[in-house]
C-alpha atoms as a printed R data frame, in Angstrom:
    type eleno elety resid chain resno       x       y       z
1   ATOM     1    CA   UNK     A     1  35.018   9.775 -27.777
2   ATOM     2    CA   UNK     A     2  31.683  10.978 -29.213
3   ATOM     3    CA   UNK     A     3  30.076   7.784 -28.043
4   ATOM     4    CA   UNK     A     4  31.216   8.418 -24.463
5   ATOM     5    CA   UNK     A     5  29.944  12.009 -24.632
6   ATOM     6    CA   UNK     A     6  26.538  10.808 -25.806
7   ATOM     7    CA   UNK     A     7  26.264   8.323 -22.943
8   ATOM     8    CA   UNK     A     8  27.268  11.015 -20.435
9   ATOM     9    CA   UNK     A     9  24.611  13.406 -21.785
10  ATOM    10    CA   UNK     A    10  21.962  10.656 -21.595
11  ATOM    11    CA   UNK     A    11  22.799   9.923 -17.932
12  ATOM    12    CA   UNK     A    12  22.787  13.622 -17.110
13  ATOM    13    CA   UNK     A    13  19.365  14.061 -18.744
14  ATOM    14    CA   UNK     A    14  17.866  11.153 -16.792
15  ATOM    15    CA   UNK     A    15  19.305  12.553 -13.547
16  ATOM    16    CA   UNK     A    16  17.777  16.001 -14.139
17  ATOM    17    CA   UNK     A    17  14.367  14.505 -15.021
18  ATOM    18    CA   UNK     A    18  14.428  12.346 -11.884
19  ATOM    19    CA   UNK     A    19  15.255  15.328  -9.650
20  ATOM    20    CA   UNK     A    20  12.456  17.334 -11.228
21  ATOM    21    CA   UNK     A    21   9.967  14.542 -10.504
22  ATOM    22    CA   UNK     A    22  11.051  14.370  -6.856
23  ATOM    23    CA   UNK     A    23  10.697  18.140  -6.458
24  ATOM    24    CA   UNK     A    24   7.154  18.061  -7.887
25  ATOM    25    CA   UNK     A    25   6.018  15.088  -5.776
26  ATOM    26    CA   UNK     A    26   5.217  17.050  -2.553
27  ATOM    27    CA   UNK     A    27   2.823  19.366  -4.349
28  ATOM    28    CA   UNK     A    28   0.955  16.393  -5.852
29  ATOM    29    CA   UNK     A    29   0.589  14.610  -2.483
30  ATOM    30    CA   UNK     A    30  -0.310  17.725  -0.530
31  ATOM    31    CA   UNK     A    31  -3.271  17.074   1.789
32  ATOM    32    CA   UNK     A    32  -6.562  18.666   0.685
33  ATOM    33    CA   UNK     A    33  -7.900  21.634   2.639
34  ATOM    34    CA   UNK     A    34  -9.923  20.659   5.708
35  ATOM    35    CA   UNK     A    35 -13.672  20.937   5.468
36  ATOM    36    CA   UNK     A    36 -14.486  23.057   8.529
37  ATOM    37    CA   UNK     A    37 -18.138  21.983   8.539
38  ATOM    38    CA   UNK     A    38 -17.224  18.285   8.586
39  ATOM    39    CA   UNK     A    39 -14.656  18.883  11.315
40  ATOM    40    CA   UNK     A    40 -17.230  20.658  13.475
41  ATOM    41    CA   UNK     A    41 -19.556  17.666  13.199
42  ATOM    42    CA   UNK     A    42 -17.003  14.898  13.804
43  ATOM    43    CA   UNK     A    43 -15.280  16.679  16.697
44  ATOM    44    CA   UNK     A    44 -18.451  16.930  18.803
45  ATOM    45    CA   UNK     A    45 -18.031  13.654  20.690
46  ATOM    46    CA   UNK     A    46 -19.667  13.399  24.124
47  ATOM    47    CA   UNK     A    47 -17.490  14.617  26.947
48  ATOM    48    CA   UNK     A    48 -15.067  16.748  24.925
49  ATOM    49    CA   UNK     A    49 -16.986  20.007  25.056
50  ATOM    50    CA   UNK     A    50 -17.216  22.431  27.983
51  ATOM    51    CA   UNK     A    51 -20.389  21.987  29.966
52  ATOM    52    CA   UNK     A    52 -21.008  18.376  28.922
53  ATOM    53    CA   UNK     A    53 -21.289  16.133  31.967
54  ATOM    54    CA   UNK     A    54 -19.363  12.902  32.459
55  ATOM    55    CA   UNK     A    55 -22.657  11.053  32.881
56  ATOM    56    CA   UNK     A    56 -23.464  11.649  29.224
57  ATOM    57    CA   UNK     A    57 -20.305   9.800  28.291
58  ATOM    58    CA   UNK     A    58 -20.898   6.823  30.549
59  ATOM    59    CA   UNK     A    59 -23.324   5.124  28.176
60  ATOM    60    CA   UNK     A    60 -21.146   5.272  25.073
61  ATOM    61    CA   UNK     A    61 -21.904   2.169  22.949
62  ATOM    62    CA   UNK     A    62 -19.405  -0.666  23.081
63  ATOM    63    CA   UNK     A    63 -20.702  -2.251  19.900
64  ATOM    64    CA   UNK     A    64 -23.625  -1.605  17.638
65  ATOM    65    CA   UNK     A    65 -26.778  -1.917  19.709
66  ATOM    66    CA   UNK     A    66 -24.906  -2.445  23.009
67  ATOM    67    CA   UNK     A    67 -24.476  -0.082  25.945
68  ATOM    68    CA   UNK     A    68 -22.420  -0.227  29.092
69  ATOM    69    CA   UNK     A    69 -24.780  -0.474  32.101
70  ATOM    70    CA   UNK     A    70 -23.206   0.551  35.364
71  ATOM    71    CA   UNK     A    71 -22.792  -2.201  37.949
72  ATOM    72    CA   UNK     A    72 -22.174  -0.685  41.381
73  ATOM    73    CA   UNK     A    73 -21.777  -2.769  44.531
74  ATOM    74    CA   UNK     A    74 -22.974  -0.819  47.599
75  ATOM    75    CA   UNK     A    75 -22.134  -1.656  51.191
76  ATOM    76    CA   UNK     A    76 -22.449   0.110  54.550
77  ATOM    77    CA   UNK     A    77 -21.627  -0.381  58.217
78  ATOM    78    CA   UNK     A    78 -23.702   1.211  60.993
79  ATOM    79    CA   UNK     A    79 -23.309   1.182  64.775
80  ATOM    80    CA   UNK     A    80 -26.453   2.408  66.520
81  ATOM    81    CA   UNK     A    81 -27.382   3.065  70.122
82  ATOM    82    CA   UNK     A    82 -31.065   2.155  70.634
83  ATOM    83    CA   UNK     A    83 -33.500   1.935  73.535
84  ATOM    84    CA   UNK     A    84 -34.361  -1.738  73.024
85  ATOM    85    CA   UNK     A    85 -32.121  -3.859  70.780
86  ATOM    86    CA   UNK     A    86 -34.550  -6.796  70.473
87  ATOM    87    CA   UNK     A    87 -37.474  -4.570  69.466
88  ATOM    88    CA   UNK     A    88 -35.229  -2.682  67.023
89  ATOM    89    CA   UNK     A    89 -34.059  -5.955  65.498
90  ATOM    90    CA   UNK     A    90 -37.682  -6.884  64.783
91  ATOM    91    CA   UNK     A    91 -38.333  -3.481  63.163
92  ATOM    92    CA   UNK     A    92 -35.252  -3.853  60.979
93  ATOM    93    CA   UNK     A    93 -36.329  -7.319  59.839
94  ATOM    94    CA   UNK     A    94 -39.785  -5.984  58.920
95  ATOM    95    CA   UNK     A    95 -38.231  -3.059  57.035
96  ATOM    96    CA   UNK     A    96 -35.958  -5.375  55.052
97  ATOM    97    CA   UNK     A    97 -38.895  -7.616  54.133
98  ATOM    98    CA   UNK     A    98 -41.049  -4.668  53.003
99  ATOM    99    CA   UNK     A    99 -38.214  -3.422  50.786
100 ATOM   100    CA   UNK     A   100 -37.786  -6.794  49.116
101 ATOM   101    CA   UNK     A   101 -34.680  -7.698  51.107
102 ATOM   102    CA   UNK     A   102 -33.845  -9.983  53.992
103 ATOM   103    CA   UNK     A   103 -31.629 -10.503  57.046
104 ATOM   104    CA   UNK     A   104 -28.796 -12.768  55.888
105 ATOM   105    CA   UNK     A   105 -27.059 -13.066  59.250
106 ATOM   106    CA   UNK     A   106 -27.731 -12.214  62.913
107 ATOM   107    CA   UNK     A   107 -25.807 -12.670  66.116
108 ATOM   108    CA   UNK     A   108 -26.299 -11.496  69.708
109 ATOM   109    CA   UNK     A   109 -24.237 -11.155  72.845
110 ATOM   110    CA   UNK     A   110 -25.841 -10.905  76.283
111 ATOM   111    CA   UNK     A   111 -24.265  -8.843  79.054
112 ATOM   112    CA   UNK     A   112 -24.349  -9.694  82.756
113 ATOM   113    CA   UNK     A   113 -27.555  -7.713  83.387
114 ATOM   114    CA   UNK     A   114 -29.432  -9.364  80.518
115 ATOM   115    CA   UNK     A   115 -29.005  -6.557  77.957
116 ATOM   116    CA   UNK     A   116 -28.309  -7.667  74.415
117 ATOM   117    CA   UNK     A   117 -25.848  -6.424  71.825
118 ATOM   118    CA   UNK     A   118 -27.088  -7.496  68.394
119 ATOM   119    CA   UNK     A   119 -25.398  -7.511  64.990
120 ATOM   120    CA   UNK     A   120 -27.311  -7.922  61.709
121 ATOM   121    CA   UNK     A   121 -26.355  -8.225  58.078
122 ATOM   122    CA   UNK     A   122 -29.023  -6.985  55.673
123 ATOM   123    CA   UNK     A   123 -29.338  -7.571  51.937
124 ATOM   124    CA   UNK     A   124 -31.416  -4.789  50.411
125 ATOM   125    CA   UNK     A   125 -32.229  -4.147  46.725
126 ATOM   126    CA   UNK     A   126 -29.725  -1.582  45.474
127 ATOM   127    CA   UNK     A   127 -32.449   0.864  44.451
128 ATOM   128    CA   UNK     A   128 -33.661   0.963  48.092
129 ATOM   129    CA   UNK     A   129 -30.206   1.416  49.636
130 ATOM   130    CA   UNK     A   130 -30.557   5.118  50.494
131 ATOM   131    CA   UNK     A   131 -34.079   4.698  51.857
132 ATOM   132    CA   UNK     A   132 -32.978   1.822  54.069
133 ATOM   133    CA   UNK     A   133 -30.050   3.834  55.436
134 ATOM   134    CA   UNK     A   134 -32.371   6.730  56.275
135 ATOM   135    CA   UNK     A   135 -34.788   4.459  58.158
136 ATOM   136    CA   UNK     A   136 -31.981   2.798  60.099
137 ATOM   137    CA   UNK     A   137 -30.652   6.194  61.200
138 ATOM   138    CA   UNK     A   138 -34.128   7.206  62.354
139 ATOM   139    CA   UNK     A   139 -34.282   4.200  64.704
140 ATOM   140    CA   UNK     A   140 -31.172   5.267  66.631
141 ATOM   141    CA   UNK     A   141 -30.802   7.379  69.740
142 ATOM   142    CA   UNK     A   142 -27.205   7.876  68.672
143 ATOM   143    CA   UNK     A   143 -25.073   6.871  65.673
144 ATOM   144    CA   UNK     A   144 -21.619   5.944  66.943
145 ATOM   145    CA   UNK     A   145 -20.222   4.779  63.607
146 ATOM   146    CA   UNK     A   146 -21.219   4.957  59.949
147 ATOM   147    CA   UNK     A   147 -19.325   4.068  56.800
148 ATOM   148    CA   UNK     A   148 -20.599   3.735  53.238
149 ATOM   149    CA   UNK     A   149 -18.679   2.270  50.337
150 ATOM   150    CA   UNK     A   150 -19.255   1.480  46.689
151 ATOM   151    CA   UNK     A   151 -17.323  -0.420  44.048
152 ATOM   152    CA   UNK     A   152 -17.771  -0.111  40.291
153 ATOM   153    CA   UNK     A   153 -17.452  -3.621  38.845
154 ATOM   154    CA   UNK     A   154 -18.674  -2.712  35.352
155 ATOM   155    CA   UNK     A   155 -15.315  -3.136  33.642
156 ATOM   156    CA   UNK     A   156 -14.632  -6.459  35.342
157 ATOM   157    CA   UNK     A   157 -18.035  -7.747  34.204
158 ATOM   158    CA   UNK     A   158 -17.419  -6.624  30.613
159 ATOM   159    CA   UNK     A   159 -13.998  -8.323  30.642
160 ATOM   160    CA   UNK     A   160 -15.611 -11.504  31.926
161 ATOM   161    CA   UNK     A   161 -18.194 -11.387  29.134
162 ATOM   162    CA   UNK     A   162 -15.420 -11.123  26.544
163 ATOM   163    CA   UNK     A   163 -13.479 -13.943  28.197
164 ATOM   164    CA   UNK     A   164 -16.586 -16.141  28.257
165 ATOM   165    CA   UNK     A   165 -17.200 -15.653  24.528
166 ATOM   166    CA   UNK     A   166 -13.583 -16.531  23.738
167 ATOM   167    CA   UNK     A   167 -13.683 -19.639  25.937
168 ATOM   168    CA   UNK     A   168 -16.964 -20.842  24.416
169 ATOM   169    CA   UNK     A   169 -15.545 -20.399  20.910
170 ATOM   170    CA   UNK     A   170 -12.444 -22.339  21.960
171 ATOM   171    CA   UNK     A   171 -14.552 -25.137  23.425
172 ATOM   172    CA   UNK     A   172 -16.603 -25.380  20.232
173 ATOM   173    CA   UNK     A   173 -13.439 -25.644  18.151
174 ATOM   174    CA   UNK     A   174 -11.990 -28.319  20.435
175 ATOM   175    CA   UNK     A   175 -15.176 -30.356  20.118
176 ATOM   176    CA   UNK     A   176 -14.827 -30.204  16.332
177 ATOM   177    CA   UNK     A   177 -11.197 -31.302  16.548
178 ATOM   178    CA   UNK     A   178 -12.118 -34.203  18.833
179 ATOM   179    CA   UNK     A   179 -14.676 -35.426  16.299
180 ATOM   180    CA   UNK     A   180 -12.050 -35.229  13.545
181 ATOM   181    CA   UNK     A   181  -9.338 -37.030  15.560
182 ATOM   182    CA   UNK     A   182  -8.370 -40.352  14.005
183 ATOM   183    CA   UNK     A   183  -6.604 -42.071  16.904
184 ATOM   184    CA   UNK     A   184  -7.127 -42.497  20.653
185 ATOM   185    CA   UNK     A   185  -4.048 -40.470  21.609
186 ATOM   186    CA   UNK     A   186  -5.286 -37.420  19.706
187 ATOM   187    CA   UNK     A   187  -8.786 -37.762  21.182
188 ATOM   188    CA   UNK     A   188  -7.423 -37.858  24.729
189 ATOM   189    CA   UNK     A   189  -5.148 -34.849  24.134
190 ATOM   190    CA   UNK     A   190  -8.026 -32.749  22.792
191 ATOM   191    CA   UNK     A   191 -10.378 -33.991  25.521
192 ATOM   192    CA   UNK     A   192  -7.935 -32.863  28.214
193 ATOM   193    CA   UNK     A   193  -7.803 -29.342  26.758
194 ATOM   194    CA   UNK     A   194 -11.588 -29.313  26.401
195 ATOM   195    CA   UNK     A   195 -12.052 -30.259  30.071
196 ATOM   196    CA   UNK     A   196  -9.772 -27.429  31.214
197 ATOM   197    CA   UNK     A   197 -11.615 -24.956  28.960
198 ATOM   198    CA   UNK     A   198 -15.034 -26.041  30.244
199 ATOM   199    CA   UNK     A   199 -13.819 -25.615  33.821
200 ATOM   200    CA   UNK     A   200 -12.677 -22.071  33.005
201 ATOM   201    CA   UNK     A   201 -16.086 -21.383  31.450
202 ATOM   202    CA   UNK     A   202 -17.869 -22.442  34.659
203 ATOM   203    CA   UNK     A   203 -15.529 -20.344  36.804
204 ATOM   204    CA   UNK     A   204 -16.134 -17.296  34.611
205 ATOM   205    CA   UNK     A   205 -19.900 -17.782  34.726
206 ATOM   206    CA   UNK     A   206 -19.754 -18.158  38.508
207 ATOM   207    CA   UNK     A   207 -17.876 -14.894  38.924
208 ATOM   208    CA   UNK     A   208 -20.349 -13.124  36.638
209 ATOM   209    CA   UNK     A   209 -23.301 -14.419  38.674
210 ATOM   210    CA   UNK     A   210 -21.611 -13.260  41.875
211 ATOM   211    CA   UNK     A   211 -21.125  -9.736  40.485
212 ATOM   212    CA   UNK     A   212 -24.729  -9.639  39.283
213 ATOM   213    CA   UNK     A   213 -26.056 -10.592  42.724
214 ATOM   214    CA   UNK     A   214 -23.701  -8.219  44.520
215 ATOM   215    CA   UNK     A   215 -24.741  -5.289  42.332
216 ATOM   216    CA   UNK     A   216 -28.444  -6.120  42.639
217 ATOM   217    CA   UNK     A   217 -28.468  -6.376  46.452
218 ATOM   218    CA   UNK     A   218 -26.647  -3.912  48.724
219 ATOM   219    CA   UNK     A   219 -25.105  -5.160  51.984
220 ATOM   220    CA   UNK     A   220 -25.647  -3.282  55.257
221 ATOM   221    CA   UNK     A   221 -24.042  -4.403  58.524
222 ATOM   222    CA   UNK     A   222 -25.889  -3.046  61.576
223 ATOM   223    CA   UNK     A   223 -24.605  -3.205  65.142
224 ATOM   224    CA   UNK     A   224 -27.136  -2.436  67.905
225 ATOM   225    CA   UNK     A   225 -26.112  -1.419  71.415
226 ATOM   226    CA   UNK     A   226 -28.658  -0.774  74.208
227 ATOM   227    CA   UNK     A   227 -28.612   2.718  75.626
228 ATOM   228    CA   UNK     A   228 -27.767   1.527  79.135
229 ATOM   229    CA   UNK     A   229 -24.594  -0.214  77.939
230 ATOM   230    CA   UNK     A   230 -23.482   2.816  75.951
231 ATOM   231    CA   UNK     A   231 -23.238   4.953  79.067
232 ATOM   232    CA   UNK     A   232 -19.794   5.494  80.642
């Protein structure tokens, strides 16, 4: 009977000690007081304070030493009424050449009285886009239609860069595996995967080059109508 009482007291003592440890645990793990000076410094990220412009947050670094340059594709469509469409076409071609651009496409349609409707597609360096639009407007007697559009392809280009790196790493690994293959069947299996990967690499590079050219050169479609044909 005394033995049972002693065991009961021992269990009860261990239970009380365990409860006391659990009750003290929260005070030991309590988070330290916040350093207000450190918080003030770390919380000042660009764009989260009143008065800070969005432009300041556009060039946030992706990685150490890298920034995110904006890639904007500009395009416009203009319908102009002019005195002489042929003479205006020549002026537009000269303007494009002086700005470092060119006429990529031209078509004309003659009416019964010999007057010409002319359509041009211009490729102009993006930095000269606004200046070119202003000069084109100044050549017109009347602007019957104008539309301007832009597309931000920055994120697509960054995604393509990441995809290209992953594909090149995969191709390098497949080349190593092909060198280590010990039988013809294994070599052919790895070679097939390597061919598909290399094709994907070329497609990704092609899309990146297309975006680079599109962002570098704005596209302007110009439609010229002679004044006589524009009359009711």
